[in-house]
C-alpha positions, 0 to 999 in steps of 0.5 A, a space after each residue: 317536508 320530506 324534501 326538507 328531511 331528505 336535505 338535512 340528511 344530505 348536508 348531514 352526510 357530507 361531512 362525514 363522506 369528507 371525513 371518509 375521504 380525508 381518513 382513506 387518503 391519510 391511510 393511503 399516504 402512509 402505505 405509500 411512505 411504508 412501501 417507499 421506505 421499504 423500497 429504499 432499504 431495499 435498494 440501500 441493502 443491495 448495492 451493500 451485497 452486491 458490493 460483498 459478492 463482487 469482493 467475494 469473487 475478487 478475493 476467491 480469483 485472487 487466492 486461485 491465482 496465487 495458488 496457482 503460481 504457487 504449484 508451479 513455483 515448485 519447479 523454478 523454487 530452486 532457481 530463485 534460490 539460486 537468485 537469492 544467494 547472488 549477494 551473499 557470494 558477492 559479499 564473500 568477493 568483497 571480503 576476499 583478499 590477494 591473499 586469503 579466499 573467503 567462503 561464506 557458507 549457509 547451515 539449516 539448523 533444524 530438520 525442517 528449515 530447509 523445507 520452510 525455506 522452499 516454501 518460503 520462497 515459493 510463496 514470496 515469489 507467487 506473490 511479487 508474479 501475482 502482484 500485476 493481477 491483484 494491483 488490477 483486481 483491487 483497482 477494478 473494485 475500487 475505482 467505480 467509486 472515484 471521480 476522474 480526477 482521483 482515477 487520472 490520479 491513481 493510473 498516473 501514479 502507478 507506474 511511477 511507484 511500480 518503478 521506485 519499488 523495483 529501483 528501491 528492490 534493486 539498490 538493496 538487492 546489488 548495492 546495499 546487501 553485498 557490502 553489510 553481509 560482507 561486513 557481518 559475516 567476516 567481522 573478527 572472524 579470526 576469533 569466532 566464526 560465523 554460521 548463517 542459518 539459510 532461514 535467517 539470510 533469507 528472512 534478512 534479505 527479503 526484509 532489506 528489499 521490501 524496507 528499501 523498496 517501499 523508502 524509494 517511495 519517498 519522493 511520489 509520498 511527497 509530490 502527493 503531499 504537495 499536490 494537496 497542500 498538505 506540505 510546500 517546497 518551502 516548508 519541505 527545504 526549512 526541515 532539510 536538517 532534521 531529514 539529513 539526520 533522519 535519514 541516517 537513523 533509518 539507515 542505521 535501523 535497516 543496515 544491518 551493520 553498525 560500520 559508518 560505511 553501509 550506512 552512508 551506502 543508505 543515507 545517502 540514497 535517502 537524501 537524494 530521494 528527499 531532494 528528487 520530492 522537493 523538486 517534483 514538489 515545486 512542480 506540482 504545489 498549490 498554494 491553500 488559500 482562505 475564503 478571503 485569499 489569504 495563504 493557509 499556513 502548512 498544515 491547517 485547514 483552510 477557513 
């Protein structure tokens, strides 16, 4: 009888032990899940904090480099100002005739204007000189998250972007600005002489250089859009008339003169830039297709 009682007790204890084991396993799995979730959170926070620290360090280095260059530019700021004065001197030569010598002088309208212009020139020239380093810091921060194809595209396009921008700056500085300034500062001068402020002149020159430099990036922008199938060469050719009108509108905005000659100086290169963009688009364009193989119209996404 005792053996039977012991057997029954053992049989009654076995389900309880199994329940305890299941509860222990369940508790262990819950703890493991909590630990895994906490680990995932730590792993997610770590890259974000690492990226923020890297961004902070790169920004700090960039600010230090620009600050050092600003200090150094104090020693050659006047030389940069002499270079900026080239367009207005060229404008005076263009406005002069054999019978009349035209002089265009700049004036400081406030006591602090010369100082503010000098500091602005130092800062602008420092940013230009530091631009290769700033671009390096930007690319070094961005490229680790890009694919090989995207990296190759960026590094291939970067030299052309620089060349086209510098080409636009040179075009504005040597070709577009002198005749525009000659017209501005000598128009109806027999009735009222223009007294240009040096601050207004520097602002005008820097704005023209920047805007025309960016406009000269048009062919590369068109080429990239065509490469990704956003636009097609045929579509661009069909919009040629609209672009010609837009070129004259842009020329009227950029050029500070209302005369057609100076607007043509800006508009004709813009039209040529479009033609160059169409030519490059033909070289890189790839037709976007639907899943059934049919072509996707420009401006629509594939199905």
